[in-house]
N, C-alpha and C positions, 0 to 999 in steps of 0.2 A: 504494500500500500504506500501511496505517496500523498503528501498534503501540499496543497497550493494555498499558502496563507494569504496571498494577495490576488486571488482569482478575480475579484472585483472590489470596488470601494466598500461593499457591504457584505461580501461573502467569502467563506473559506470552503474549499472543496477537497474531499478525500476520494481518490480514484485507485483502481487496481482490484485485487482479489478481496472483495468485501462481502461476498454472499453469506459466509458463515457468521458475519457480525451484524447482519441487517437489523435484527431486533434491538441490539444495543445502540446502533447508530441512530435508529429512529427514536429511541428513548432519550437520547441526549439532544434531540432537536433537529436531526438531519432529515432531509427530503431527498429521495432518490430521483435522479434525472438522467435518462438515457441519452439525452441530446446535448451534453456538454462538449465544449471544445476540448479535444484530447481524449474523448471517450466518456462512457457512462461513469457516474459517480454520485457521491452524496454531497449535498449543498447545506452549509450551516451559516447562520447569521454570525457575524463577527462578535456579537454579544455572547456567543457560546464558545469563545476561544478557549477559555479555561477548561471547559468540559472536553473539548476536542484534544487539547494538550494532554489531559489526564488519560483519555482513551488511548492516544498514540503511545504514551509512556508505558501504559499497561501492556499494549501489544508488543512493544519493543522488549520489555522484560520477559514476556511469555516466549517470544521468539528466541531470545538468548538462552533461557532455561531449556527449551526444547533442543537447541543445537548442542548444548553441553552434554545432555543425556546420551 
């Protein structure tokens, strides 16, 4: 997954392999959009930046733990 923190003046976008996280992304305020530049992804208001940062940190930690095992 990748995050575009400056997708627009008001939006943050997460793109990539997000299907397994769809419920969590929706719960933190994301809206799925299949027609974004760069491909489908989840759009968040910049007001939700902290929640998006926490989600990405959690995913980063999970990926690191999985690769260590």
